[in-house]
N, C-alpha and C positions, 0 to 999 in steps of 0.2 A: 397268585396270578398278579402280574404287573398291572398298573393302572391303565396302561395303553393297550392291553390285550383286548381282543374282541369279547364282548359280552355274549354275543350270539353269532353262531356261524352255521349256515345251511350249505350242505354239499350235495349237489345233484339230487335234490329232494323230489320225490314223486308220490302221488297217491291216486288210486283208482278204486272204484266200487264195483266189484265183479269182474272176473277175467274176460267176460264177453263184451265189456264196455270199454270205450277209450279212456285213457287217464284223465282224471280231473285236472291235474297239472303234472308236469314232469320237468326234470332238469333244472330245478330252481336252486340257484346259488345266491347267497347273501352273506354279508358280514356287517355287523352292527357293533360299533365301538362306543366306549363311554362318552356321554355327552351328546350322542346322535339321537335325533328324533325323526322318525321315518313314517310316512303315510303310504298305505297300500290301497289302491283303488282297483276296480274291476266290475264287470257286469254281474248282475244277480245270477247265482248258480255257478259261478266260475270257481268257487272254493275258498273264498277269503276266510270265512269262519273256520273251515276245515284246516286251513293253513295255521290259523291262530291256535287251534287245538293241538296241532303237531308241535308247535313251538313250545307249548306249555307241558308237553308230555301227557296230555289227556287222550291222545290217539297216537298210533304208530304209523310211520310211513311205509310204503311198499318198496321204496328204493331210496338210497341216499341216507344222509345222517343229519341229525340236529345236535349241535354242540352248544351247551349252555355253560358259560364260565369254563370252557375247555373240556367239559365232561360230555361224552357221547351218551345221550339219554338211553340208547339201546343197550348200553353196558350195565344199566341199573335194573334191579328188580322193582316191583311196584312200590314197595316201601321207600326205596332209595329215590325214586322219581318224586314221590310225594314229599319227602323231606327236602329235596333240592328245590322243588317248586314252592313249597311253603316259605323257604328262606329267601329265595332269589327272585321270585316273580310276584308282581302285583297286577291285579285285574280290575278293569273298569268295564262293566257290562251296560248295555243299553237299558236293561231293566233294573240295574243297580243291586237288587237282591239284599236289601237291608232286612234285619230281623225286627219286625214291627213292635214286639213287646220288650225289646231292650232299649235302653237309652242311647242317645247319640254317642256318649262317651263309651258305653259298653260295646256298641257296634264297632267303633273305630279301634278299640283295644283288642278285638278278637285275634288278629294276626299275631300280636305280641303274646297273648295268652297261649296260643298254640305253639309258639317258639319258646315258651317257658321264661319269658322276661319277667322278672320279679318287680314288685313295688320297692322303692318309689319310682324306679326308672320307667316302668310301664305307664304310670300315671303322668309323669312329666312328658314323655314322648307323645302320649295321646293328646294332651292338652296343647302341646306345641304344634302338632299337626292340625288340630282343630282351629287354632289361632291362624295358621297359615291359610286356611280356606275360609276364614271369616265366620266360623261357627262356634267359637269358644263360649259365647254367651248362651248357647242352647245345649250345652253339654249334658244337662240333666233332663232334657225333654225326650219323650219317647219318639222313636222313629215314625210311628204311625201318625204322629201329630204334625209332621213336617210338610211344607209345600214341596212341589216338584223340584224347584231349584235348590232348596235346602237339602233334599234327599241326595241330589246329584253331588253336592259339595261334600257331604258326609261319605258318600261312596268313594270319592277321590281320596279323602283323608284316610279311609280304611285301606285303600290300595297302596298308599305310600308310607304309612306309618312305620312299617318295618324296614324302610329304606331299601327297597328291592333293587337289585341290579338291572332288572328288566321290567318295564311297565308295558302291559298289553291292554289296549283299549278297543273294544268292539262296538262301533257305531255309538259312542257315548252321548252324542247330541241328537240322535235320531228323533226323539220325542220332545225336544225342547224348542222354545221360541227363539228367534234369531239373537236376541240380546243375551239370554241365558246360555245359548250355545257358544257365542263368542267368548263369554266369560269363562266357560268350562275349558275351551280350547287353550286360552291364554294360561289358565291355571295349570293344566296338564303339562304344557311345554315348560313353564317356569319351574315346576317342581322336578321334572326330569333333569333340567339343567342344574338346579340347585343341589340335587343329590348325586350329581356326576354319574348317573346311571344311563340307561338307554331306553328309548321308548318306541313303540310301534303302534300306529293308529290305523285301524281298519275303517274305511268310510266310503260312502257313495258321493259325498259332497266335495266338489272341487274347492269351494271356499274353505272347508275344514282342512282339506289336504294341504292347502297352501300355507297353513300355519307351521308345517313341518319343515325340516331342513332340506328334505328331498322327497320326491313322489315317485313311487314305482307302480306299475300296472301289472296285475296278475292275469294271465290267460293260459290257455291249454299248452302253450309252448314254454313259457318262462315267466320270470319276474323281471321286468325291464323298465328302464326310465320312461317316464311319460314324455311323449313327443311335445315339442313347444307349441303353444297356441298359435293358430293361424297358419 
């Protein structure tokens, strides 16, 4: 795939829960190219987290297609989706989901372990990523011993260590103080740009969304650009 090809493309995507209920959303079209960092906003219950699950192949749409690196996720079996997701997608969750009894270094190295990256490359890439998020000095500390801000930085390092083509972040600053939230958002954007990947941020915060290159709003009709303020 050429470097200018879309990382992610959604075509007429729709999802509903039950045939007797209206669609959660329908007719969603989107193209996300290398270097683009996008924010998606919307009211609670409109389906932002469901959309994220569809993009990652964790759920299946009722209509339309999700193409990741040009591959239609519906054309793959479960193992194929898992392998593509493991290689091409990085996740940052609001709860972070670190393994408390592993060290910082071991947590960050997990995606590389799953991809079969051998030493010494695995160690070098892990420490390089920890250095990028300012956590190299705590590589041997257990995750359970970290502060909230430190956990958040380790989670970002883990999401990016395998240099994913697509970064998906679901309310990653929802439980952080304003200063830590601002640092997190700057770090996410910088790392997406550095890796020449693409990023999608789900957020309720207008301030967080404004760190992205563009802002879209999800509703029951479509995914559309946010109207200008005022």
